[in-house]
ZADO-1210 file (C-alpha; in nm, 4 decimals, padded with zeros to 6 digits):
<atoms>
<atom x="01.1242" y="02.0257" z="-00.3956" code="MET" pos="1"/>
<atom x="00.7976" y="01.8112" z="-00.4237" code="ASN" pos="2"/>
<atom x="00.4921" y="01.9984" z="-00.3942" code="ARG" pos="3"/>
<atom x="00.2275" y="01.7412" z="-00.4018" code="PHE" pos="4"/>
<atom x="00.4237" y="01.3897" z="-00.2786" code="PHE" pos="5"/>
<atom x="00.7535" y="01.2452" z="-00.0682" code="ALA" pos="6"/>
<atom x="01.0985" y="01.3830" z="-00.1679" code="ALA" pos="7"/>
<atom x="01.1946" y="01.0694" z="-00.4140" code="GLY" pos="8"/>
<atom x="01.2560" y="00.9776" z="-00.7571" code="ARG" pos="9"/>
<atom x="01.0004" y="00.8307" z="-00.8889" code="GLU" pos="10"/>
<atom x="00.7187" y="01.1096" z="-00.6797" code="PHE" pos="11"/>
<atom x="00.9475" y="01.3393" z="-00.8808" code="SER" pos="12"/>
<atom x="00.8918" y="01.1848" z="-01.1913" code="LEU" pos="13"/>
<atom x="00.5446" y="01.2140" z="-01.2186" code="ILE" pos="14"/>
<atom x="00.4940" y="01.6302" z="-01.0464" code="GLU" pos="15"/>
<atom x="00.7525" y="01.6937" z="-01.3659" code="THR" pos="16"/>
<atom x="00.5639" y="01.4756" z="-01.6440" code="LEU" pos="17"/>
<atom x="00.2394" y="01.6677" z="-01.5797" code="PHE" pos="18"/>
<atom x="00.1940" y="02.0353" z="-01.4344" code="ASP" pos="19"/>
<atom x="00.0242" y="02.1687" z="-01.1503" code="ALA" pos="20"/>
<atom x="-00.3338" y="02.1432" z="-01.2863" code="SER" pos="21"/>
<atom x="-00.3525" y="01.7147" z="-01.3408" code="HIS" pos="22"/>
<atom x="-00.3176" y="01.7239" z="-00.9001" code="PHE" pos="23"/>
<atom x="-00.5869" y="01.8443" z="-00.6662" code="SER" pos="24"/>
<atom x="-00.6467" y="01.6812" z="-00.3469" code="ARG" pos="25"/>
<atom x="-00.9688" y="01.6112" z="-00.3988" code="ASP" pos="26"/>
<atom x="-00.9768" y="01.3085" z="-00.4976" code="GLY" pos="27"/>
<atom x="-01.0129" y="01.3522" z="-00.9165" code="GLN" pos="28"/>
<atom x="-00.6755" y="01.4263" z="-00.9918" code="GLY" pos="29"/>
<atom x="-00.3124" y="01.2862" z="-00.9059" code="LEU" pos="30"/>
<atom x="-00.2254" y="01.3101" z="-00.5415" code="GLY" pos="31"/>
<atom x="-00.4076" y="00.9986" z="-00.4592" code="ASP" pos="32"/>
<atom x="-00.4125" y="00.6537" z="-00.3983" code="ASP" pos="33"/>
<atom x="-00.7009" y="00.6399" z="-00.6309" code="GLY" pos="34"/>
<atom x="-00.9424" y="00.8594" z="-00.8407" code="TYR" pos="35"/>
<atom x="-01.2800" y="00.9588" z="-00.7277" code="LEU" pos="36"/>
<atom x="-01.5415" y="00.9621" z="-01.0199" code="MET" pos="37"/>
<atom x="-01.9274" y="01.0021" z="-00.9245" code="LYS" pos="38"/>
<atom x="-02.1771" y="00.8391" z="-01.1115" code="VAL" pos="39"/>
<atom x="-02.5376" y="00.8459" z="-01.0571" code="GLY" pos="40"/>
<atom x="-02.5230" y="00.9788" z="-00.7283" code="GLY" pos="41"/>
<atom x="-02.2334" y="00.6855" z="-00.5975" code="GLU" pos="42"/>
<atom x="-01.9200" y="00.7241" z="-00.5582" code="THR" pos="43"/>
<atom x="-01.6337" y="00.5048" z="-00.7332" code="TRP" pos="44"/>
<atom x="-01.2372" y="00.5015" z="-00.6732" code="ALA" pos="45"/>
<atom x="-01.0330" y="00.3846" z="-00.9934" code="ILE" pos="46"/>
<atom x="-00.6896" y="00.2278" z="-00.9881" code="SER" pos="47"/>
<atom x="-00.4313" y="00.0831" z="-01.1539" code="THR" pos="48"/>
<atom x="-00.0640" y="-00.0445" z="-01.1560" code="ASP" pos="49"/>
<atom x="00.1593" y="-00.2250" z="-01.3533" code="THR" pos="50"/>
<atom x="00.3953" y="-00.5593" z="-01.2529" code="SER" pos="51"/>
<atom x="00.6897" y="-00.6234" z="-01.4057" code="VAL" pos="52"/>
<atom x="00.8727" y="-00.9496" z="-01.4047" code="GLU" pos="53"/>
<atom x="01.2158" y="-00.8103" z="-01.2698" code="GLY" pos="54"/>
<atom x="01.1235" y="-00.4775" z="-01.1053" code="ILE" pos="55"/>
<atom x="00.8487" y="-00.6556" z="-00.9303" code="HIS" pos="56"/>
<atom x="00.8122" y="-00.9575" z="-00.9095" code="TYR" pos="57"/>
<atom x="01.0855" y="-01.2913" z="-01.0014" code="ARG" pos="58"/>
<atom x="00.9639" y="-01.5952" z="-01.1076" code="LEU" pos="59"/>
<atom x="01.2803" y="-01.7662" z="-00.9563" code="ASP" pos="60"/>
<atom x="01.1409" y="-01.6381" z="-00.6209" code="TRP" pos="61"/>
<atom x="00.7538" y="-01.6820" z="-00.6834" code="ALA" pos="62"/>
<atom x="00.5421" y="-01.8538" z="-00.9214" code="SER" pos="63"/>
<atom x="00.3356" y="-01.6294" z="-01.1965" code="PRO" pos="64"/>
<atom x="00.0035" y="-01.7363" z="-01.0230" code="GLU" pos="65"/>
<atom x="00.1508" y="-01.5854" z="-00.6779" code="ALA" pos="66"/>
<atom x="00.2928" y="-01.3024" z="-00.9017" code="ALA" pos="67"/>
<atom x="-00.0520" y="-01.2309" z="-01.0332" code="LEU" pos="68"/>
<atom x="-00.2247" y="-01.2725" z="-00.7684" code="GLU" pos="69"/>
<atom x="00.0697" y="-00.9973" z="-00.5598" code="LYS" pos="70"/>
<atom x="-00.0202" y="-00.7283" z="-00.8596" code="ALA" pos="71"/>
<atom x="-00.4098" y="-00.7673" z="-00.7796" code="LEU" pos="72"/>
<atom x="-00.3755" y="-00.7584" z="-00.3679" code="LEU" pos="73"/>
<atom x="-00.1765" y="-00.3909" z="-00.4698" code="SER" pos="74"/>
<atom x="-00.3950" y="-00.2675" z="-00.6665" code="ASN" pos="75"/>
<atom x="-00.7484" y="-00.4070" z="-00.4811" code="LEU" pos="76"/>
<atom x="-00.5095" y="-00.2342" z="-00.1280" code="SER" pos="77"/>
<atom x="-00.5107" y="00.1009" z="-00.3478" code="ASP" pos="78"/>
<atom x="-00.9037" y="00.1441" z="-00.3840" code="ILE" pos="79"/>
<atom x="-00.8741" y="00.0367" z="00.0460" code="ASN" pos="80"/>
<atom x="-00.6653" y="00.3495" z="00.1176" code="ALA" pos="81"/>
<atom x="-01.0089" y="00.5461" z="-00.0614" code="MET" pos="82"/>
<atom x="-01.2339" y="00.3579" z="00.0855" code="GLY" pos="83"/>
<atom x="-01.3860" y="00.1732" z="-00.1220" code="GLY" pos="84"/>
<atom x="-01.4658" y="-00.2259" z="-00.1834" code="ARG" pos="85"/>
<atom x="-01.3829" y="-00.3134" z="-00.6015" code="ALA" pos="86"/>
<atom x="-01.6494" y="-00.4587" z="-00.7577" code="THR" pos="87"/>
<atom x="-01.4999" y="-00.4575" z="-01.1499" code="LEU" pos="88"/>
<atom x="-01.1420" y="-00.5088" z="-01.2447" code="ALA" pos="89"/>
<atom x="-00.9790" y="-00.4969" z="-01.5993" code="PHE" pos="90"/>
<atom x="-00.6354" y="-00.7406" z="-01.6398" code="LEU" pos="91"/>
<atom x="-00.3573" y="-00.6943" z="-01.9144" code="ASN" pos="92"/>
<atom x="-00.1536" y="-00.9735" z="-01.9235" code="LEU" pos="93"/>
<atom x="00.2205" y="-01.0053" z="-02.0473" code="GLY" pos="94"/>
<atom x="00.2148" y="-01.4007" z="-02.0793" code="ALA" pos="95"/>
<atom x="00.5700" y="-01.4935" z="-02.1567" code="LEU" pos="96"/>
<atom x="00.5217" y="-01.7300" z="-02.5069" code="SER" pos="97"/>
<atom x="00.6961" y="-02.0093" z="-02.3076" code="SER" pos="98"/>
<atom x="00.3730" y="-02.0763" z="-02.0954" code="TRP" pos="99"/>
<atom x="00.1596" y="-02.3516" z="-02.2856" code="ASP" pos="100"/>
<atom x="-00.1869" y="-02.3990" z="-02.1689" code="GLU" pos="101"/>
<atom x="-00.1711" y="-02.5296" z="-01.8575" code="ALA" pos="102"/>
<atom x="00.0073" y="-02.2879" z="-01.6997" code="GLN" pos="103"/>
<atom x="-00.2982" y="-01.9777" z="-01.8679" code="ILE" pos="104"/>
<atom x="-00.4805" y="-02.2377" z="-01.7214" code="ALA" pos="105"/>
<atom x="-00.3703" y="-02.2046" z="-01.3729" code="ARG" pos="106"/>
<atom x="-00.3577" y="-01.8055" z="-01.4005" code="LEU" pos="107"/>
<atom x="-00.7765" y="-01.8597" z="-01.4587" code="GLY" pos="108"/>
<atom x="-00.8253" y="-02.0623" z="-01.1502" code="ALA" pos="109"/>
<atom x="-00.6390" y="-01.7587" z="-00.8946" code="VAL" pos="110"/>
<atom x="-00.7977" y="-01.5151" z="-01.0973" code="LEU" pos="111"/>
<atom x="-01.1445" y="-01.7171" z="-01.0514" code="SER" pos="112"/>
<atom x="-01.0380" y="-01.7656" z="-00.7157" code="GLY" pos="113"/>
<atom x="-00.9704" y="-01.4385" z="-00.6051" code="LEU" pos="114"/>
<atom x="-01.3156" y="-01.3220" z="-00.7350" code="GLU" pos="115"/>
<atom x="-01.4736" y="-01.4915" z="-00.5314" code="GLN" pos="116"/>
<atom x="-01.2768" y="-01.4797" z="-00.2222" code="ARG" pos="117"/>
<atom x="-01.2796" y="-01.0283" z="-00.2507" code="PHE" pos="118"/>
<atom x="-01.6819" y="-01.0001" z="-00.4092" code="GLY" pos="119"/>
<atom x="-01.5490" y="-00.8382" z="-00.8007" code="PHE" pos="120"/>
<atom x="-01.5698" y="-00.9368" z="-01.1483" code="ARG" pos="121"/>
<atom x="-01.3217" y="-00.9557" z="-01.4108" code="VAL" pos="122"/>
<atom x="-01.4489" y="-00.7264" z="-01.6760" code="ALA" pos="123"/>
<atom x="-01.2364" y="-00.7384" z="-01.9639" code="GLY" pos="124"/>
<atom x="-00.8884" y="-00.5930" z="-02.0959" code="GLY" pos="125"/>
<atom x="-00.6243" y="-00.7126" z="-02.2988" code="ASP" pos="126"/>
<atom x="-00.3449" y="-00.9595" z="-02.3425" code="THR" pos="127"/>
<atom x="-00.0183" y="-00.9925" z="-02.5611" code="VAL" pos="128"/>
<atom x="00.2361" y="-01.2824" z="-02.5990" code="ARG" pos="129"/>
<atom x="00.5795" y="-01.1590" z="-02.5590" code="LYS" pos="130"/>
<atom x="00.9408" y="-01.3029" z="-02.4657" code="ASP" pos="131"/>
<atom x="01.1755" y="-01.1508" z="-02.1858" code="GLY" pos="132"/>
<atom x="01.0249" y="-00.9746" z="-01.9181" code="GLU" pos="133"/>
<atom x="00.6308" y="-01.0600" z="-01.8260" code="GLY" pos="134"/>
<atom x="00.3906" y="-00.8132" z="-01.6757" code="PHE" pos="135"/>
<atom x="00.0431" y="-00.7494" z="-01.5524" code="PHE" pos="136"/>
<atom x="-00.1444" y="-00.4805" z="-01.5557" code="THR" pos="137"/>
<atom x="-00.4993" y="-00.4083" z="-01.3382" code="PHE" pos="138"/>
<atom x="-00.7070" y="-00.1094" z="-01.3756" code="THR" pos="139"/>
<atom x="-00.9887" y="-00.1464" z="-01.0616" code="VAL" pos="140"/>
<atom x="-01.2579" y="-00.0209" z="-00.9602" code="LEU" pos="141"/>
<atom x="-01.4560" y="00.0050" z="-00.6401" code="GLY" pos="142"/>
<atom x="-01.7644" y="00.1524" z="-00.4847" code="ARG" pos="143"/>
<atom x="-01.7216" y="00.3898" z="-00.1823" code="VAL" pos="144"/>
<atom x="-01.9963" y="00.4858" z="00.0516" code="GLU" pos="145"/>
<atom x="-01.9777" y="00.6964" z="00.3335" code="GLY" pos="146"/>
<atom x="-01.6888" y="00.9653" z="00.3228" code="HIS" pos="147"/>
<atom x="-01.4407" y="00.8913" z="00.0823" code="SER" pos="148"/>
<atom x="-01.0394" y="00.9124" z="00.2132" code="LEU" pos="149"/>
<atom x="-00.8227" y="01.1508" z="00.0754" code="LEU" pos="150"/>
<atom x="-00.4785" y="01.2299" z="00.1445" code="ARG" pos="151"/>
<atom x="-00.5675" y="01.6007" z="00.2559" code="SER" pos="152"/>
<atom x="-00.8016" y="01.4992" z="00.5272" code="ASN" pos="153"/>
<atom x="-00.5603" y="01.5066" z="00.8060" code="ALA" pos="154"/>
<atom x="-00.6661" y="01.8444" z="01.0640" code="ARG" pos="155"/>
<atom x="-00.4378" y="01.9087" z="01.3287" code="PRO" pos="156"/>
<atom x="-00.6152" y="01.7195" z="01.6920" code="GLY" pos="157"/>
<atom x="-00.6118" y="01.3773" z="01.4254" code="HIS" pos="158"/>
<atom x="-00.4329" y="01.1104" z="01.5813" code="ARG" pos="159"/>
<atom x="-00.2049" y="00.9041" z="01.3687" code="ILE" pos="160"/>
<atom x="-00.2792" y="00.4879" z="01.2619" code="TYR" pos="161"/>
<atom x="-00.1259" y="00.2176" z="01.1397" code="VAL" pos="162"/>
<atom x="-00.2186" y="-00.1095" z="01.0440" code="SER" pos="163"/>
<atom x="-00.0366" y="-00.4920" z="01.0761" code="GLY" pos="164"/>
<atom x="00.3498" y="-00.5001" z="01.1304" code="SER" pos="165"/>
<atom x="00.6003" y="-00.2519" z="00.9594" code="LEU" pos="166"/>
<atom x="00.9290" y="-00.3738" z="00.8128" code="GLY" pos="167"/>
<atom x="00.8606" y="-00.7995" z="00.7380" code="GLY" pos="168"/>
<atom x="00.7933" y="-00.7523" z="00.3352" code="SER" pos="169"/>
<atom x="01.1387" y="-00.5647" z="00.3453" code="ALA" pos="170"/>
<atom x="01.2988" y="-00.8077" z="00.5530" code="ALA" pos="171"/>
<atom x="01.2059" y="-01.0703" z="00.3127" code="GLY" pos="172"/>
<atom x="01.3109" y="-00.8733" z="00.0170" code="LEU" pos="173"/>
<atom x="01.6510" y="-00.8948" z="00.1441" code="ALA" pos="174"/>
<atom x="01.6623" y="-01.2459" z="00.2246" code="LEU" pos="175"/>
<atom x="01.5642" y="-01.3244" z="-00.1155" code="LEU" pos="176"/>
<atom x="01.8304" y="-01.1123" z="-00.2475" code="ARG" pos="177"/>
<atom x="02.0933" y="-01.2924" z="-00.0364" code="ALA" pos="178"/>
<atom x="01.9431" y="-01.6475" z="-00.1733" code="GLY" pos="179"/>
<atom x="01.7213" y="-01.7304" z="00.0155" code="ASN" pos="180"/>
<atom x="01.4300" y="-01.9319" z="00.0050" code="ARG" pos="181"/>
<atom x="01.0977" y="-02.0113" z="00.1246" code="PRO" pos="182"/>
<atom x="01.0601" y="-02.3692" z="00.2382" code="GLY" pos="183"/>
<atom x="01.4277" y="-02.3473" z="00.3613" code="GLY" pos="184"/>
<atom x="01.5302" y="-02.4716" z="00.7115" code="ARG" pos="185"/>
<atom x="01.4721" y="-02.1516" z="00.8912" code="GLU" pos="186"/>
<atom x="01.1307" y="-02.2213" z="00.9535" code="LYS" pos="187"/>
<atom x="01.1079" y="-01.8442" z="01.1388" code="GLU" pos="188"/>
<atom x="01.2061" y="-01.7230" z="00.7955" code="TRP" pos="189"/>
<atom x="00.8358" y="-01.7943" z="00.6687" code="GLU" pos="190"/>
<atom x="00.6323" y="-01.5109" z="00.7621" code="ARG" pos="191"/>
<atom x="00.9024" y="-01.2935" z="00.6058" code="TYR" pos="192"/>
<atom x="00.9133" y="-01.4195" z="00.2872" code="PHE" pos="193"/>
<atom x="00.5046" y="-01.4215" z="00.3420" code="ALA" pos="194"/>
<atom x="00.4859" y="-01.0283" z="00.4160" code="ALA" pos="195"/>
<atom x="00.6678" y="-01.0016" z="00.0930" code="HIS" pos="196"/>
<atom x="00.5542" y="-01.2379" z="-00.1556" code="LEU" pos="197"/>
<atom x="00.2077" y="-01.3342" z="-00.0431" code="ARG" pos="198"/>
<atom x="00.0392" y="-00.9836" z="00.1232" code="PRO" pos="199"/>
<atom x="-00.2636" y="-00.9417" z="00.2926" code="SER" pos="200"/>
<atom x="-00.3608" y="-00.5962" z="00.3212" code="PRO" pos="201"/>
<atom x="-00.6406" y="-00.5110" z="00.5616" code="PRO" pos="202"/>
<atom x="-00.9340" y="-00.4792" z="00.3137" code="LEU" pos="203"/>
<atom x="-01.2597" y="-00.4474" z="00.5107" code="ASP" pos="204"/>
<atom x="-01.0782" y="-00.1629" z="00.6918" code="LEU" pos="205"/>
<atom x="-01.1218" y="00.1024" z="00.4351" code="GLY" pos="206"/>
<atom x="-01.4897" y="00.0644" z="00.3901" code="PRO" pos="207"/>
<atom x="-01.5085" y="00.0454" z="00.7857" code="ALA" pos="208"/>
<atom x="-01.3196" y="00.4615" z="00.7977" code="LEU" pos="209"/>
<atom x="-01.5086" y="00.5457" z="00.5453" code="ALA" pos="210"/>
<atom x="-01.8463" y="00.5257" z="00.7421" code="ALA" pos="211"/>
<atom x="-01.6969" y="00.6535" z="01.0456" code="CYS" pos="212"/>
<atom x="-01.9011" y="01.0098" z="01.1275" code="ALA" pos="213"/>
<atom x="-01.6150" y="01.2099" z="01.0353" code="HIS" pos="214"/>
<atom x="-01.3895" y="01.2039" z="00.7093" code="PRO" pos="215"/>
<atom x="-01.0999" y="01.0427" z="00.7774" code="ALA" pos="216"/>
<atom x="-00.7357" y="01.0871" z="00.5428" code="ALA" pos="217"/>
<atom x="-00.5546" y="00.7356" z="00.4463" code="ALA" pos="218"/>
<atom x="-00.2974" y="00.6024" z="00.2406" code="ILE" pos="219"/>
<atom x="-00.1685" y="00.2679" z="00.1544" code="ASP" pos="220"/>
<atom x="00.2027" y="00.1258" z="00.2346" code="ILE" pos="221"/>
<atom x="00.3087" y="00.0529" z="-00.0506" code="SER" pos="222"/>
<atom x="00.6501" y="00.3375" z="-00.1271" code="ASP" pos="223"/>
<atom x="00.7498" y="00.2716" z="00.2852" code="GLY" pos="224"/>
<atom x="00.6185" y="00.4517" z="00.6108" code="LEU" pos="225"/>
<atom x="00.8585" y="00.7643" z="00.5377" code="SER" pos="226"/>
<atom x="00.7281" y="00.8390" z="00.1941" code="SER" pos="227"/>
<atom x="00.3670" y="00.7383" z="00.3305" code="GLU" pos="228"/>
<atom x="00.4187" y="00.9964" z="00.6301" code="LEU" pos="229"/>
<atom x="00.5488" y="01.2893" z="00.3769" code="TRP" pos="230"/>
<atom x="00.2725" y="01.2290" z="00.0761" code="HIS" pos="231"/>
<atom x="00.0274" y="01.2869" z="00.4049" code="LEU" pos="232"/>
<atom x="00.2090" y="01.6373" z="00.5151" code="SER" pos="233"/>
<atom x="00.2432" y="01.7322" z="00.1603" code="ARG" pos="234"/>
<atom x="-00.1501" y="01.7082" z="00.1167" code="GLN" pos="235"/>
<atom x="-00.3253" y="01.8136" z="00.4064" code="SER" pos="236"/>
<atom x="-00.0922" y="02.0892" z="00.5248" code="GLY" pos="237"/>
<atom x="-00.0370" y="01.9963" z="00.8337" code="CYS" pos="238"/>
<atom x="00.3189" y="01.8462" z="01.0797" code="ARG" pos="239"/>
<atom x="00.2734" y="01.4541" z="01.1100" code="LEU" pos="240"/>
<atom x="00.4639" y="01.3299" z="01.4420" code="THR" pos="241"/>
<atom x="00.5501" y="00.9376" z="01.5486" code="VAL" pos="242"/>
<atom x="00.6446" y="00.8027" z="01.8394" code="GLU" pos="243"/>
<atom x="00.8931" y="00.5073" z="01.7595" code="TRP" pos="244"/>
<atom x="00.8165" y="00.3428" z="02.0986" code="GLY" pos="245"/>
<atom x="00.4332" y="00.3359" z="01.9491" code="LYS" pos="246"/>
<atom x="00.5300" y="00.1792" z="01.5735" code="LEU" pos="247"/>
<atom x="00.4646" y="-00.1757" z="01.5567" code="PRO" pos="248"/>
<atom x="00.7330" y="-00.4570" z="01.4184" code="TYR" pos="249"/>
<atom x="00.8148" y="-00.7780" z="01.4305" code="ASP" pos="250"/>
<atom x="01.0575" y="-00.8222" z="01.7136" code="GLY" pos="251"/>
<atom x="01.2973" y="-01.0924" z="01.5273" code="GLY" pos="252"/>
<atom x="01.4313" y="-00.8595" z="01.2165" code="LEU" pos="253"/>
<atom x="01.7156" y="-00.7297" z="01.4624" code="VAL" pos="254"/>
<atom x="01.8403" y="-01.1398" z="01.4347" code="HIS" pos="255"/>
<atom x="01.7655" y="-01.1603" z="01.0696" code="LEU" pos="256"/>
<atom x="02.1047" y="-01.1284" z="00.8399" code="PRO" pos="257"/>
<atom x="02.1037" y="-00.7965" z="00.7516" code="GLY" pos="258"/>
<atom x="01.9034" y="-00.7455" z="01.0392" code="GLY" pos="259"/>
<atom x="02.1683" y="-00.4529" z="01.1018" code="GLU" pos="260"/>
<atom x="01.9558" y="-00.2716" z="00.9328" code="GLY" pos="261"/>
<atom x="01.6621" y="-00.3245" z="01.0738" code="TRP" pos="262"/>
<atom x="01.4529" y="00.0349" z="01.1379" code="THR" pos="263"/>
<atom x="01.5393" y="00.1061" z="00.8312" code="ASP" pos="264"/>
<atom x="01.3100" y="-00.2092" z="00.6911" code="TRP" pos="265"/>
<atom x="01.0572" y="-00.0666" z="00.9806" code="VAL" pos="266"/>
<atom x="01.0938" y="00.3364" z="00.8576" code="LEU" pos="267"/>
<atom x="01.1284" y="00.3188" z="00.5009" code="ASN" pos="268"/>
<atom x="01.0417" y="-00.0563" z="00.3602" code="GLY" pos="269"/>
<atom x="00.7703" y="-00.0990" z="00.0742" code="GLY" pos="270"/>
<atom x="00.5177" y="-00.3221" z="-00.0193" code="GLU" pos="271"/>
<atom x="00.3633" y="-00.3787" z="00.2970" code="GLU" pos="272"/>
<atom x="-00.0192" y="-00.2652" z="00.1448" code="TYR" pos="273"/>
<atom x="-00.1159" y="-00.2158" z="00.5105" code="GLN" pos="274"/>
<atom x="-00.3186" y="00.1458" z="00.5819" code="LEU" pos="275"/>
<atom x="-00.1969" y="00.4160" z="00.7326" code="LEU" pos="276"/>
<atom x="-00.4497" y="00.7170" z="00.8415" code="PHE" pos="277"/>
<atom x="-00.5284" y="00.9968" z="01.0565" code="THR" pos="278"/>
<atom x="-00.8097" y="01.0588" z="01.2283" code="GLY" pos="279"/>
<atom x="-01.1250" y="01.1771" z="01.5015" code="ASP" pos="280"/>
<atom x="-01.2354" y="00.8585" z="01.6399" code="PHE" pos="281"/>
<atom x="-01.5020" y="00.7505" z="01.9331" code="SER" pos="282"/>
<atom x="-01.4884" y="00.4435" z="02.1002" code="ALA" pos="283"/>
<atom x="-01.7133" y="00.2816" z="01.9436" code="ALA" pos="284"/>
<atom x="-01.5129" y="00.3829" z="01.5442" code="GLU" pos="285"/>
<atom x="-01.1988" y="00.2393" z="01.7773" code="LEU" pos="286"/>
<atom x="-01.3961" y="-00.0535" z="01.8883" code="GLY" pos="287"/>
<atom x="-01.4942" y="-00.1503" z="01.5650" code="LEU" pos="288"/>
<atom x="-01.1486" y="-00.0524" z="01.3272" code="ILE" pos="289"/>
<atom x="-00.9907" y="-00.2457" z="01.6346" code="GLY" pos="290"/>
<atom x="-01.2117" y="-00.5900" z="01.5275" code="GLY" pos="291"/>
<atom x="-01.1188" y="-00.5612" z="01.1559" code="LEU" pos="292"/>
<atom x="-00.7788" y="-00.5353" z="01.2050" code="ALA" pos="293"/>
<atom x="-00.4054" y="-00.4795" z="01.4131" code="GLN" pos="294"/>
<atom x="-00.4549" y="-00.1041" z="01.4470" code="VAL" pos="295"/>
<atom x="-00.1880" y="00.0771" z="01.6788" code="ARG" pos="296"/>
<atom x="-00.1918" y="00.4620" z="01.7208" code="GLU" pos="297"/>
<atom x="00.1488" y="00.5772" z="01.6750" code="ILE" pos="298"/>
<atom x="00.0919" y="00.9359" z="01.6629" code="GLY" pos="299"/>
<atom x="-00.0728" y="01.3066" z="01.5952" code="LYS" pos="300"/>
<atom x="-00.1171" y="01.5510" z="01.3237" code="VAL" pos="301"/>
<atom x="-00.0534" y="01.9398" z="01.4460" code="SER" pos="302"/>
<atom x="-00.1065" y="02.2533" z="01.2620" code="ALA" pos="303"/>
<atom x="00.2500" y="02.3613" z="00.9985" code="GLY" pos="304"/>
<atom x="00.4722" y="02.1226" z="00.7640" code="GLU" pos="305"/>
<atom x="00.7094" y="01.8138" z="00.7833" code="GLY" pos="306"/>
<atom x="00.6939" y="01.5079" z="00.9770" code="VAL" pos="307"/>
<atom x="00.8987" y="01.4493" z="01.3208" code="GLY" pos="308"/>
<atom x="00.9739" y="01.1387" z="01.4867" code="ILE" pos="309"/>
<atom x="01.0162" y="01.1121" z="01.8693" code="LEU" pos="310"/>
<atom x="01.3147" y="00.8472" z="02.0080" code="ASP" pos="311"/>
<atom x="01.3149" y="00.7005" z="02.3268" code="GLY" pos="312"/>
<atom x="01.4370" y="01.0269" z="02.5363" code="THR" pos="313"/>
<atom x="01.1027" y="01.2206" z="02.3526" code="GLY" pos="314"/>
<atom x="01.3358" y="01.4093" z="02.1093" code="THR" pos="315"/>
<atom x="01.1621" y="01.4975" z="01.7739" code="GLU" pos="316"/>
<atom x="01.4089" y="01.5367" z="01.4932" code="LYS" pos="317"/>
<atom x="01.3029" y="01.5175" z="01.0876" code="GLU" pos="318"/>
<atom x="01.1803" y="01.2649" z="00.9870" code="MET" pos="319"/>
<atom x="01.3250" y="01.2235" z="00.5212" code="GLN" pos="320"/>
<atom x="01.1419" y="01.0605" z="00.3092" code="ALA" pos="321"/>
<atom x="01.3443" y="00.7426" z="00.2173" code="ALA" pos="322"/>
<atom x="01.0875" y="00.4642" z="00.0693" code="GLY" pos="323"/>
<atom x="01.0490" y="00.2287" z="-00.2152" code="TRP" pos="324"/>
<atom x="01.1511" y="00.3311" z="-00.4984" code="SER" pos="325"/>
<atom x="01.0767" y="00.1578" z="-00.8688" code="HIS" pos="326"/>
</atoms>
């Protein structure tokens, strides 16, 4: 059984690769969305991630520019989940040999636009030309002001919250895998394609949580709600219980092709890049938080271990970790 992460092949690989001395619950080891580093009295969060063609994106679904933007946003989301705001980024680019100068220039224009939009600066990296599949690897550094958001900060008595709407990214992925594409006849599907191909992490929310009076626990939903809840439970040593009737999701999911599995999209769908967090917030803090993103209270933290879910009858069942895995 995994000690620090939810059950799952990818998480077991990490716990097999490194011994227990590499893991920590203070943000200065493996186990959080990023690594916390103290520099001259400041706290910096560092995160790195790789997006590989054929695994994380396909160029018959999205342009190289869109794939680069999503790869960067997944890293910015990790910094957000630590309570930080991105300042510096480093890019390792695996550029396809077939890309001409115009294509490279378009990638540069996208990067420049993202720098201006989110207030960070690309400060270095590496490039390589290759045949076959390309890749984007970003390493991002962000400054944390206030309480760092750690997966280990959940405490009995905390309430559980989630931003955004669940299941849309997984629905978009299912539609793409079935051969559907953006710009088709079904205009109402565009929001699901956008949720998967062009996510919108609530990047002001993490820093706002860090500024609250009491430390909050947080994690970004990249692997699916069920797995993220288990990550928080394992790191905090608490039991997390959510209510199905309080989970935010798009009512149109059930009407999509493959919609018979819509509850799986909600509970286990990955690449949402929304924040799952717990805390003890004042009314004023909740008002500020709610002004930055759509936020819903979905459950509570109690003494114990594991993750539970209350169905419509009030019956509590154990929730299994069955989220996203690459």
